[in-house]
Structures are given as C-alpha cells and as structure tokens.
N, C-alpha and C positions, 0 to 999 in steps of 0.2 A: 591278766591281759597278757596274748597268744603272741609275741615280737618274733618267733622263729625266723617268718618266709617273710619283715618287714623292713626297710630301711628307713623307716620312723623311731626315735627315738622312745625310749620307756619314758613316759613323762613326768620328769623330775622339774621342780622350779629352775633348776642348774643346768639340766639341759642342755646340751652341744648340736648344733643341724649335723647334720653324716655329710661328706665331702661334697661335694660338683662331680659326679661319674661322669666324665668327658671321650670315654669310650660306644658307639652304635651298636645301638641295640634291638631287638625286636619289641616294637608301643604295644604296649596291650593295647590301650586306650590314651586320645586328645586332641586339644579343640584346632581349629582352624578358625584364625582369627583376622578379617578382614579389615585393613585399615587404605585410610585414604593418602599417608604420608610413613611409609615404616623406617624412615631413622629417627622420627617425633616417637614411636611404638614404641621403636630399638629401645631408645635409652631410657624411656617410665620402665617398659617388660625389666629393664638390666641395671637401671640407677636406682630409682622406687625400690622395685617387687621383688626385687636380690637376684632374678636369674641370669643366664648365663648364655652368648651368642655361642651355638655348640658347629653350625657352618650357615651360608649362604647361597643361594644361586644369585647374582644382581638383580633388580628391578624384580625376582619370582619370588622368592623365599626367605625365612628367616624363623631359620631351626634353633627352640630357647628351649634349655631347661635349668628346671632347682634340685633339686632329688631327687634324684633316680625316683620314674616314672610318672614326675611331673616336669613336660615338657609340651610347647606350645610354638606351635606353626602359625606366620605372622604371613598372610602375603598383600597383594595390593586389588582393592577394593573395596567398595563403599557400604562403611560399618553402618548399621541401625542410628537413625536418627535420636532417639533415646535407649538409654538402658532398657535387655528386654529384663523381664521375668525373673528368669534361672541365675544363678552361680556356674562360678566355679569356685571349689573351696582347693584349696592349697591348705596342708600341714606345715607348720611350724614350730617352732617354739620359742617359746611364752618371752625370752630375751627379742628375743627379734621385734616383734608388736614395735616397740615406739619406734625403732631404727629405720621402719618401712613404714610408718606413718610420718616420722618429719621428712626422710625421702621422696615418699610420695606428697607430700603436701608443698615442698621444693621446688617441684618439677610443676605442677597442679596447684594453685589450692582449692578446697575445699573435696578435692576429691576420696580424702577416709571422713569413714564416722568410728567410732568407737580408742580404741578397742573398750570391750563390755562383753562380763563376763555374764556364761550362756548354761542353765540348768541341764545339759548334756556333761557339766562337766567341763568345760574348754573355755578359753578368751579367742575373742573373734573380732578382728579387725574387717571392717569391712570396705575395698576401691575400685572404683569405678575408671576404671582406666579413657585414654584418651580414644579409642573403638567403642565405649560404652559396655564394655565388660563387665560385669558384676565378680569381681575377685573379692570368697571369703576368705582369709588367712585367720587358722585355727591352731590353737596350739592347746594341745589335752592337756591338763593340770593331773598331779597326782590324786591316785586316789586314798583315801582317810576311810575310815569306816562313817564320817558323816558324806561325802560326799556318795560314799558305794548307799545308804542310806538312802538316802536324797535322787538316784539313779533308779532304786528300785522304786521309789513314792512316784514316779512315770510311768513304771513300766522295762525302765531298760534292764537288764538283768547283770548285776556285776556281784562281784567274787562275795561271798560269807565273812 
C-alpha cells in the first residue's frame, strides 16, 4: 500500500489517528451540510464524530475538521426529511469505532449501526447525523495473506 501522500495511518490493530491540523489550507473537496440547528449539529459532529471546530462565522457557517482533508461545512438551512441514499465516508483507526459509537449514541439514541467487518478488509460504523447525513467511519485492517487473497477473489488488486 502506497501511503507516501496520505495522512491516513498504515492499517494496524494499534494504529493511532493523526493529529488535527488546525491550519487553513486549500481543501480539495468538502461537503456543505444544511442544518436547522447549528448548535445541535456542531455538538454532534464534535462530541460524537470527533471533529473540531476550525472556525465559524456566527449564524452563517461552521467549519469542522477531523483529519487533514476531512472537512465539513455546516450552514443554516433545511436538511432533508429523511437520509438520502448517499454516504460520507471518513477514514478512522480501529480503536475509534467504539468510542464514536458510544459518544454518538449518548447524544442521539439510535444514530449508529455496527461496527461491521466488510469484505474490502475494513470495519465500518454507520452514523446518521441530526441533519440526516449518513456518515460511514471506515477503519482499514492490516493486510495479511488471507485478507489479500480475499480481496483478490472479489476483484480488488492486492499485493501478493
């Protein structure tokens, strides 16, 4: 796995998350999420999902960040009545999944499902935010011979 340009840690059972970078940089991609209640949304995204508030323009925008290039903008607006089918996938490390599930459930009962092992060698936690965004936290697992074989069997190129 080439990790030379990524801030995502190499998959390991004891991997540690990178620190939050609080500098301002050009963001290559980010979602803008409308919310009817900025305060409730910021609390869920920070205390539940582990984002930090990078900055805000009171009543107009809150810029959140988790790891480098994991940015979300919360803006006043009407969220959809039900979660749309799409998801926002966010990399994490394995030890964070239970922490996030517990924190999100404390803030919003029934907001999580999983964690669940996936055939692409990861474990995922599904979270629905107060704005009905489907967030999938994905922790990659170490690649051993069995996992590499399983990936090749489903058509994903993996080192031999």
